[in-house]
C-alpha positions as CSV (number, residue, x, y, z in Angstrom):
1,M,29.1,21.3,21.1
2,K,29.1,22.9,17.6
3,L,28.4,20.5,14.7
4,R,29.8,21.1,11.3
5,P,27.3,21.8,8.4
6,I,28.0,18.4,6.8
7,H,26.7,16.6,10.0
8,F,23.4,18.5,9.8
9,V,23.1,17.6,6.2
10,C,23.6,13.9,7.0
11,F,21.0,14.1,9.7
12,A,18.5,15.9,7.4
13,A,19.0,13.1,4.9
14,M,18.3,10.5,7.5
15,A,15.3,12.4,8.8
16,L,13.8,12.4,5.3
17,V,14.1,8.7,4.7
18,C,13.2,7.7,8.3
19,S,9.7,9.0,7.7
20,P,8.0,6.0,5.9
21,A,4.9,8.1,5.1
22,A,7.1,10.5,3.1
23,F,7.6,7.7,0.6
24,A,4.2,6.0,0.9
25,Q,2.4,9.1,-0.1
26,E,2.5,11.2,-3.2
27,P,4.2,14.6,-2.9
28,P,2.8,17.8,-4.4
29,P,3.0,18.2,-8.2
30,G,6.4,19.5,-9.4
31,P,8.6,19.8,-12.5
32,H,10.2,16.4,-11.8
33,P,7.7,13.6,-12.3
34,G,10.3,11.1,-11.1
35,L,9.6,12.4,-7.6
36,R,6.1,11.0,-7.6
37,R,5.1,7.7,-5.9
38,G,7.4,4.9,-7.0
39,G,10.0,7.3,-8.3
40,A,13.1,8.8,-6.9
41,M,11.9,8.9,-3.3
42,E,11.3,5.1,-3.3
43,F,14.8,4.7,-4.8
44,G,16.3,7.0,-2.2
45,R,14.6,5.1,0.6
46,F,16.3,1.9,-0.5
47,E,19.6,3.6,-0.9
48,M,19.5,4.8,2.7
49,G,18.5,1.3,3.8
50,L,15.5,2.4,5.9
51,S,12.4,0.7,4.6
52,G,10.1,1.9,7.3
53,K,9.3,-1.6,8.6
54,T,10.9,-3.8,11.3
55,V,11.9,-7.3,10.2
56,T,12.8,-9.7,13.0
57,G,14.2,-13.2,12.9
58,A,16.0,-12.7,9.6
59,P,19.6,-11.5,10.3
60,Y,22.0,-10.7,7.6
61,S,24.9,-8.5,6.5
62,A,26.0,-7.4,3.1
63,Q,28.0,-4.9,1.1
64,I,26.2,-2.2,-0.9
65,V,27.2,-0.8,-4.2
66,I,25.4,2.1,-5.7
67,Q,26.1,3.2,-9.2
68,R,24.7,6.2,-11.1
69,N,25.2,7.2,-14.7
70,Q,23.8,10.3,-16.2
71,T,24.2,12.0,-19.6
72,L,23.8,15.8,-19.5
73,S,22.2,17.9,-22.2
74,D,25.6,18.9,-23.6
75,G,26.6,15.3,-24.0
76,A,28.8,15.2,-20.8
77,H,28.7,11.9,-18.8
78,V,28.5,11.8,-15.1
79,T,29.4,8.6,-13.2
80,Q,29.2,8.2,-9.5
81,Q,29.7,5.2,-7.2
82,D,29.0,4.9,-3.5
83,T,29.9,1.8,-1.4
84,G,28.9,0.7,2.1
85,A,27.6,-2.1,4.2
86,V,24.3,-3.0,5.9
87,Y,23.7,-5.2,9.0
88,R,20.5,-6.4,10.5
89,D,20.2,-8.5,13.6
90,S,17.4,-10.9,14.7
91,A,15.7,-8.2,16.8
92,G,15.3,-6.0,13.7
93,R,18.0,-3.5,14.4
94,V,19.8,-2.1,11.3
95,R,23.2,-0.5,10.8
96,K,24.0,1.2,7.6
97,E,27.5,2.5,6.7
98,M,27.6,4.5,3.5
99,S,29.8,6.8,1.5
100,M,27.8,9.8,0.3
101,S,29.3,11.4,-2.9
102,A,26.3,13.7,-3.2
103,L,27.5,15.5,0.0
104,R,31.1,16.0,-1.3
105,P,30.5,19.6,-2.3
106,F,29.7,20.4,1.4
107,T,33.0,19.1,2.7
108,G,35.6,20.9,0.6
109,S,37.3,17.6,0.2
110,S,37.9,15.3,-2.8
111,Q,36.8,12.4,-0.7
112,S,33.2,11.5,-0.2
113,P,32.1,11.7,3.4
114,R,31.0,8.5,5.1
115,A,28.0,8.2,7.4
116,V,26.8,5.6,9.8
117,F,23.0,5.3,10.5
118,I,21.5,3.0,13.1
119,T,17.8,2.1,13.4
120,D,17.0,0.5,16.7
121,P,13.3,-0.5,17.0
122,V,14.1,-2.1,20.4
123,A,15.1,1.3,21.9
124,G,12.8,3.2,19.6
125,Y,15.4,5.5,18.0
126,H,17.3,6.3,14.8
127,Y,20.9,7.5,15.2
128,V,23.5,9.2,13.0
129,L,27.1,8.6,14.2
130,H,29.9,11.1,13.7
131,A,33.2,9.3,14.3
132,D,35.3,12.4,13.8
133,L,33.5,14.2,16.7
134,K,32.7,11.1,18.7
135,S,29.1,12.2,18.8
136,A,25.7,10.8,17.8
137,E,22.4,12.4,16.8
138,R,19.3,10.6,18.0
139,M,15.7,10.9,16.7
140,L,12.6,9.2,18.1
141,M,11.1,6.6,15.8
142,P,7.4,6.9,14.9
143,A,5.1,4.6,16.7
144,A,3.7,1.6,14.8
145,G,0.3,2.4,13.4
146,S,0.8,6.1,13.4
147,E,0.7,8.3,10.2
148,G,4.5,8.0,10.2
149,G,4.6,4.4,11.5
150,R,5.9,1.3,9.9
151,K,4.3,-0.2,6.8
152,S,4.2,-3.8,5.6
153,H,5.9,-5.0,2.4
154,A,2.4,-5.3,0.8
155,D,1.7,-1.7,1.6
156,A,5.1,-0.6,0.2
157,E,4.4,-2.7,-3.0
158,A,1.0,-1.0,-3.4
159,G,2.6,2.4,-3.1
160,L,5.3,1.5,-5.6
161,R,2.8,0.3,-8.2
162,G,0.5,3.2,-7.9
163,P,-2.8,3.3,-9.9
164,R,-2.9,0.9,-12.8
165,G,-5.1,3.0,-15.1
166,P,-4.4,6.4,-16.6
167,R,-4.5,9.3,-14.1
168,N,-3.6,12.9,-15.0
169,G,-1.8,11.6,-18.1
170,V,0.1,8.9,-16.3
171,Q,-0.1,5.2,-17.0
172,V,1.5,2.7,-14.6
173,S,2.1,-0.9,-15.6
174,T,3.6,-3.8,-13.6
175,E,5.2,-6.9,-14.9
176,S,6.5,-9.9,-13.1
177,L,10.0,-11.0,-13.9
178,G,9.8,-14.3,-12.2
179,T,12.4,-15.6,-9.7
180,Q,16.1,-15.8,-9.8
181,V,19.0,-16.3,-7.4
182,I,21.0,-13.2,-6.6
183,E,24.0,-13.3,-4.4
184,G,22.9,-16.7,-3.1
185,V,19.3,-15.7,-2.2
186,A,16.1,-16.3,-4.1
187,A,14.5,-13.0,-5.3
188,E,11.3,-12.1,-7.0
189,G,11.5,-9.6,-9.8
190,T,9.1,-6.8,-10.7
191,R,9.3,-4.2,-13.5
192,I,7.3,-1.0,-12.9
193,T,6.9,1.3,-15.9
194,K,5.4,4.7,-15.5
195,T,4.6,6.5,-18.7
196,F,3.8,10.2,-18.8
197,A,1.7,11.1,-21.8
198,V,2.3,14.1,-24.0
199,G,1.4,17.2,-22.2
200,A,1.4,15.6,-18.7
201,F,3.9,18.2,-17.5
202,G,4.5,20.3,-20.6
203,N,6.4,17.5,-22.4
204,D,6.0,17.2,-26.2
205,K,6.9,13.5,-26.2
206,A,5.9,10.6,-23.9
207,V,8.3,10.0,-21.1
208,Q,9.0,6.7,-19.3
209,I,10.5,5.9,-16.0
210,V,11.3,2.2,-15.5
211,I,12.1,0.6,-12.1
212,E,13.3,-3.1,-11.9
213,R,13.1,-4.4,-8.4
214,W,14.3,-7.8,-7.0
215,Y,12.9,-8.6,-3.6
216,S,14.0,-11.5,-1.3
217,P,11.1,-12.9,0.7
218,D,13.5,-14.7,3.0
219,L,15.4,-11.6,3.9
220,Q,12.4,-9.3,3.4
221,T,14.5,-6.7,1.6
222,V,15.3,-5.6,-1.9
223,V,18.6,-7.1,-3.1
224,L,18.8,-5.4,-6.5
225,L,17.2,-2.2,-7.7
226,K,17.6,-0.7,-11.1
227,R,16.1,2.7,-12.2
228,S,16.1,4.5,-15.5
229,D,14.6,7.9,-16.3
230,P,15.5,11.0,-18.2
231,W,16.2,13.1,-15.1
232,M,18.2,10.7,-12.9
233,G,19.8,8.7,-15.6
234,D,20.5,5.0,-14.9
235,S,21.0,3.9,-11.3
236,T,21.7,0.6,-9.7
237,V,21.7,-0.5,-6.1
238,R,23.0,-4.0,-5.4
239,L,23.7,-6.0,-2.3
240,T,26.8,-8.2,-2.5
241,N,28.5,-10.7,-0.3
242,I,25.3,-11.5,1.6
243,S,25.8,-13.4,4.8
244,R,22.9,-14.9,6.9
245,S,24.9,-15.0,10.1
246,E,24.0,-12.9,13.2
247,P,26.0,-9.6,13.2
248,A,27.9,-8.6,16.3
249,S,25.6,-6.7,18.8
250,L,28.2,-3.9,19.2
251,L,27.4,-2.8,15.6
252,F,24.0,-1.5,16.8
253,A,25.1,0.4,19.9
254,V,26.3,3.9,20.2
255,P,29.9,3.9,21.6
256,S,30.0,4.7,25.2
257,D,32.4,7.6,24.7
258,Y,30.1,9.4,22.2
259,A,28.0,12.4,23.2
260,V,24.4,11.9,22.2
261,K,22.3,14.9,21.0
262,D,18.5,14.5,20.6
263,R,16.9,15.9,17.4
264,P,13.1,16.3,16.7
265,A,11.4,13.6,14.6
266,P,10.2,14.7,11.1
267,P,6.5,15.3,10.8
268,A,4.2,12.7,9.3
269,F,3.0,13.5,5.7
270,G,-0.5,13.5,4.4
271,P,-1.8,12.3,1.0
272,R,-0.3,15.3,-0.9
273,G,3.0,15.6,1.0
274,G,1.7,18.1,3.5
275,P,1.4,17.6,7.2
276,A,-0.9,14.8,8.1
277,S,-4.1,15.7,9.8
278,A,-4.6,15.0,13.4
279,P,-6.3,11.7,14.2
280,K,-10.0,11.9,14.9
281,D,-11.5,10.8,18.1
């Protein structure tokens, strides 16, 4: 069976976000400081709905709205919106349906492609479903406790905050925003501000990236995430129409008439974004 390029792109996107260590660790230095810990990669992980941990006993379903606004150097404005849905059952299985406007150039169509991702910790696999081909790509989930294994919310929070003091010209501050009810659920707010000092990456002015994050302890998920930085512009990810009912079990199963193709799992990442070292005896 020959898969279209767009399907490989969808699977590659899932492979990246399905590796929790890829977001918990800091990648190599680059021209885009927003790609460091707590930056665009953390934001992208939330967008894909794959947080790297399994949550049981807290089923829900919700609609997802992702909005991005960016002003280019010539003053042009770019606005994008993606919509989708997320479902999680009591066993911790997650289904994510999402339009992906960023992949539109690969399709040759004016319509954004839609992708379906399933994370099934019971079976131990991630899936990408392709309805047009009646096929599914399957990738083995990392084992809990491995370099690429699941991390707790506390671990994720620590990675998002990063060091509190200056480091290589970077200052990170964290501010509690208290608690508020969002879409019917109580959420705890945190504002993370990362300031890059003059000269940190050749910049002649200080640069700030601000992330506002509202986390629901009951659902154990982020229900609202806002990000502002000079590279990505302003982005918002919001869950709406949240329901605490148990989703239908069929949502987390690959249809019986789909052909399933196995794909290799992505490698675990070390402290600087490279391959993790082998565990010592």
